[in-house]
N, C-alpha and C positions, 0 to 999 in steps of 0.2 A: 520531700517538699517539692511540689511542681511549681516552678516560677511562672508558668503560663497563667496562673490565677491572677497575676498582677494586671492582666488585660481585662479581667471580668468587670471592674468598675466602669469600663468604657463600653463593653459589649452589651451588658445588661440593659442600661437605659437606651442604647441605640436600637436594639431589637424590640424593647418594650414600647418605645416611642413610635416605631413603625407598626407594631402590632395593634396599638390602640386605634390607628386609622382604619383598620379593617372593620371596626364596629362603630363607625362614626355616626351613622343615622339609625341603625337598628341595634337593639340590645346594647345600649351604651353602658349599661352596668358591667358588661364584660370588659370594656375598655378601662373602666375605673378599677376593676379587680386586677387587671394586668398591671396597671400603674402602681397600685398599692403592693401587689406581689413583688414587683420589681424593687420597690423601696425596701421591702422586707429582705429580699435577696441581697441588696446592696449593703444592708446593715450587717447581715451575717458574714458576707465576704470581707467587709471592712474590718470587722473584729478579728477575723482570721489573719488578715494582713497586718493588723496591729500587733498580733502575737509574733509574727515573723519579723516585724521591724525592731523588736527588742534585741536582735542579734547585734554583734559588735560593729558590723559594717553595713552600709546601704546595699541593697540588692538591685542590680541593673538587669533589665530584660531588653534584649535587642530584637526589635520586630523584624520579621522577614529574614532573620539570620544575617542582617547587614551590620557589621561591627561598628561601634562608636569609634571616631566621631562622624563617620560617613553615613550611617543609617539613623533611623528613629529609635531612640532609646527611652524607656520608662524607668524611673528610679524610685524605688520604695525605701524610705527611711522613716525615722521616728516622726519627723515633721509631716511628711506627706500622709502617713498612716493616720495621724491625729486629725488632719483635715478631712480625710475620707470618712472617718467615723462621725465627725461632726456633721458633715454634709448628709450622710445617710440617716442619722437620727432626725435631723431637721426635715429632710425630705419625707420621711415616714409620717411625721406629725402633720405636716402641711398637706400632703396628699389625702390623708384621712379627713382632715378638717374640711378641705375643699369638697370632698365627696359628701360628707354628712350635712354640710350647710347648703349644698346645692350650688356652690360657686362654679363648679365644673360644668354645670348645665346652662350657664349664662353665655356660652359661646361654644363653638364646635371643636376647638383644638386644644383645650386646656391641658389635658394629660399628655398629649404628644409634645407640646411645647415644654411642659414641665420636665419630661424625661430628657429632652435634648438640653435643657438647662442643666440638669444633673450631669449629663455627658460632658458638657463644657467645663463645669466645675471640677469634676474628677480628672479630666484630662489636664487641666491647668495645674492641678496638684501633683500629678504623676510625671509629667514630661520632664526630660532632662535636656531639652533643646529650646533655645530662645525663640526660634521661628515657630515651632509648634506651640509654644506658650502663646504667641500671637494668634495662631490659628484657633486654639481652644478659647481664647478671649473672645474671638469673633463668633464662635459657635454659641457661647453662653449669652453674648450680647444680642445676637439675632433672635434667639429664643426669648430673651427678656423683653424685646420690643413687642412681640406678640402677647406675652403675659401682661405687660403693662396696659395694653389696650383691651384686655379681656373684660367683657361686660360693657364696653363702649362708653359713650358720653363725651361731650365736648371738652370737658376738663382733662380727661385722660388723653384725648387726641392732641390738645395743645401741649401738655407735658411730654407726650411721646415724641412730638416733633423736636422739641428742645433737647430731649434725651438723646435722640438719634444724632442731632447736629454735634452735641458735645462729644459723644463717643466717636463720631467720625473724625473729629479733630484729634482726639486722643489716639485713635488708630493710626492716623497719618504720622503723628509725631513718633509713635512706636516704630513704624517702618523706617523713619529717618534715622532713629537711634540704632536700629538693627543694621541698616546699611553702613553707617559709620563704623560700627564695631566689626562687621564682617570685612570691611575694607582694611581695617587695621590688623585684625588677627587672622583672617582667612578661615574662620569657623564660627558657627553659632551654637555648637554643643557647649553647654555650661561648663562642664569639667575641662574640656579642651581649651575653652576661652580662658578659664582661670589660670591654667598653666602657661598659656601663651602671653596673656596680659602682663604677667610678672617679668617677661623677657623683652618687652617692647623697648625700642631705643628711646632715649631721652626726648628726642624731638616729637615723638608720637604720644607721649604720656599725657600731655595737656589735652590733646584732642580726645584721647580715651576717657579722661576724667569728664570732659564736656559731654561725651556720649552717655557716660554713666549717670551724670546729673539729669540729662534729658530723659533717660529711661526711668529714673526714680520720680521725676516730675509726672510722667505718664501714670505711674502706679499711684502717686499722690492724688491724681485726678480720679482714678478709680476708687480710691478710699475717701474721696471728698474732703481733702485737706484744704485749708485756707491758702491762697485765694481761689482755689479750684473747686469750691464746695457748693456753688450756687445752684447747681442742677439737682442736687439730691433732695432738699426739702420738698420742692414742688413735685418732683417725680414720685417719691415714695408716698407723699400725702395723697396724690391723685390715684395711685394704683389701688386695687382691691387690697384690704389689709392683709389677707392671707398671702397674696403675691408679694407684698412688701415684707412679710415675714421671711419669705425665701430670699428676697433681695438683701436681707440682713447679712447673709454670708457673702454676697457679691462684693461688698466693701472690704471684706476680709481677704478677698483674692488679691487686691492691691497690697494689703499689709503682708500677705504671704509672699508675694513676689519680691517685696523689699527685703524680707527676712531671708529668702532663699538666695537672692542674687548679690546683694550688697556685701555681706561678709565673705562670700565665696570668690567674687570677681574683683570688686572695687574697693573693699574695705570701708571704714567709716567715713572716708572723705566724700563718698557719693551722697551721704545723707546730711551734708553740712547745714542745709536749710530745714531739715526735717523737724528738729526739736522746736524752734520758734514757731514753725507753722502748726505743729501739733498742739502746742500750748494755746496759740491763738484760736485754733479751731475748737478746742475744748471750751474756752470762754464763750465763744459765739454759739456753740451748740447748746449749752445748758442755759444761756441767756435766752435763746429762742424757745427752749422748753418752758421757762418761767413765763414768758410773754405770750405763749400760744393760747389761742382762744378756741381751738378745736382739738379733739383727741388725735386726729391724723397728723396734724402738724407737730403736736407734742411728742408723739412717738418718733417721728422722723428726726426732729432736732435731738432727741435723746440718743438716737443711734449715732448721729454725727459726733456728739460729745463723748460717748463711751468709746467709739472707735479712735478718736483722737487721744484718749487716755491710754489706750493700748499702744498707739504709735509713739507716744511720749517715752514709754519704756524702751521700745524698739530703737528709737533714735539715739540712745546712749551707746548702742553697740558694745555692750558689756555682757559677759556671760551670765552674771547674776540678774541683771535687769532683763535680759532676754528670757530667762526662765520665768520671771515674774510676769512678763508680757504674755508668754505662752499659757500660763495658768489663767490669766484674765481673758484670753482670746475666746475660749468656749463659753465663758460666763457672759461676756458682752453679746455674743451672737445669740445664745439661747434666751437671754433676758430680753433683748430687743424683739425677738420672734414671739416670745410670750406676751409682751406688751401689745404687739400688733394683733395677735389672735384674740386677746382680751378686748381690744378696741372693736374688733369685728363682732364679737358677741354682744357688746354694749350697743353697737349700731343696730343690730338685729332686734335687741330688746326695745330700744327706743324708736325704731323705725325712722331713723334720722341719718341720712347719708352724709350730711355735713358734720355730724358728730360734734356739735357745738357743746362746750362745757357750760351748761346751764342747768339749773334745777328743774325738776318736773314733779308731778304728783307721785306719791309712794306707790310701789309696785312689788308684789310678792316675790318676783324672780330676782330681785336685786341682791339678795344675800350671797348667793353663789358668785355672782359677778363682782360684788364688793370684795369678797375674799381674794379672787383672782387679781383684781386691780391692786389690792393692797400688796399681794405677793410680787406683782410686777413692779410696783413702785419701790419696794424694798430692794429688789434685785437691781433695778436701773440706777438707783441712787447709791448703791453699794453699802447699804446698812446691814448690820448683823440681824439675823443669824445666817444669811445666805452667803454664797461664795464670793460675791462682789466685795464684801468687806475684807475677806482674806486676800483677794487679789490686789486690792488697793494697799493693804498693809505691806504686801510683798514688793509692790512697786515703790512705795515710799521708802522702804528700807533699802532697796537697791539704789536709790538716787542719793543716798547719803554721801557717796564718794564723788558725786558730780559737782563741778563748780557752780552749777545753776540750781543747787538744791533748794535754796530759799524760794526762788520763783516757782519751782515745780511744786513744792509743798503748799505754797500759798494758793496756787491755781487749783490743784487737785482738791484740797480741803474746801476752798471757796466754792468751786463748782458742785461739789457733793452737797453742800448746804443749799445751793440754788436748786439742784434737782429735787432735794427733799421738800423744799418749800413749794415748788411748782406742782409736784405730784400730789402732795398732801392737800393743796388747795383744790386741785381738780377732783380728787376723791371725795372731799367733803362736800363740794358743790354737787357732784353727781349723786351721792348716796345718802347724804345727811340733810341737805337743804330741801325744802318743799316749795313748789310754786303751783298752786292749784289751778292757775290759769293756763298752765301747760300740761294738760291731761294727756295721758297715754291712751291709745285705743284699747277698749275693754277686751276686745277679742284677739289682741296681739299676744301670742304665747311667749313665755320666757324661753331662752335657749335651753334645750334639753340637756340631761346629763351626758348623753352620748355626744352631742355637739361640743360640749365643754371638755370632753375626754382628751383631745390632743393638747389643749392648754395645760391640763393637769399633768399630762405626760412630760411636757417641758419643765413644769415645776418640779416634778420628781427628779429630772435630770439635774437641775440646779441643786436640789437637796443632796443628791448623790455626790456631786462635785464637792459640796461642802463637807459631808461626812467622810468622804474619801480624799480629803485634802492632803493627807500625808503621802499615800501612794501617788496621787496625781502630781504633787510637787516634786517627788523623786523622779517621776517620768519626765516632767518638764525640764528638770535640771540636766538629766541625761540627754534630752533632746537639744538643749542649748549647747551643751558641750559638743554634740555631734555637728551642730550648725557651724561652729567656729573651727571645726577640725577639717579644714579644706583639703589637706593632703589625702586623708582617708577617702573622702568623697571622690576626688579625682582618680585615685588608684582603683576604687571600686568600679567606676564607670569605664575608664579607659582600659583597665586591666581586663574587664569583661570583653571589651571590643577586641582585645588582642588574643582572644581564644581562651579566656579564663573560664572558671566553672559556671559562671552565671550566663554565659552566652547561649542564646537560643536562635 
């Protein structure tokens, strides 16, 4: 086993993003092929790393042969491998969709920005250092600024300015928290900080908890939790739906950071506000879905609500609840991306950028889209037979030991009903009702089977997660156990830095 392969998820998109620039004006199809090829390569590499991650201990790779905690270290474990696979699968579907639908030709730099977005995501999932987590956050955010504006338009420009301001505030608070933690512990390596934080004198522990809470608040901002959620609906609704589908995993970066850092360094005290915030966000998200009058807003609010459901389980900081959250994590990401891609196909069918939920005259291409929308609605609302139903059952079962079980059950079941009502109403309006005064252009072609292929690919992934729920649940349980096994993580990283077998 060559541990250097751990760097591949960073190098592949970095070189591919640069390579696409060489074919910016001529033979742009070569740039598209490089981008899709990079996505395929990332998928293959991520599955290899997933196989490696099933070992008993995390694998640390020290870049430049600088030992931890002094150098940059990448850490591969079950959690980071899961996120790499999820990013690669989503990246492949969206890059193909953007190429087939012509989205990449509405601006000059789509594939370059797309690859650097993947670079930032993969780096955030692999890094074992808090400062480099900040760096990779900035890489993916800078790329997301360009992707948000791709295709232009005043609405996207307005949303982009607000998005930049919010994230600049978040980045500033991130740096403040890092400064406090470095001043207290003298390190930013996660494993080293975990061991030093436990030995802080009593007088410094209160400040360390405050820094931890500030850090979790920054991650809550990235995950769009109440009251830090206001930026997401407008931003995701303004972006091109395929771009918003990629952004579906950006909210999970905040959730990933909470899962990675809180149990390792701060314990459950750092997430004291997380549970009420997640429950409130769940209510607000699915209420927004019910009241939405256009498909873009509906998908954005659905993403907020489903991410909040994930963080509700995370906020319990219990091994069983964390396993349930980890099973629900790929479901909510893929189902939100599926809904956004389906919305994009519907917009192309109706030739209506506003994506208003209103009836039109019947059209022959609606059957395929109606099926995709139905599948998206079932997935987003967590109804059987797709994996969202299993994920919610696991979450509800895990909350039985919580003192807040009544509130959690009431909100989870209530918001599931709200999502079902909102999505069913939208589907019946779009595909069953007729309004002959709103005729569609006779020469407007329905999306082809090739254009719908990435959406069906995501649907197959959801079906696979459902059919393979047994092995998937076993993997998530082992991942949860590894997350809460801080001593093993610390020994794997710092042991490598002391000249252990994983040092490179």
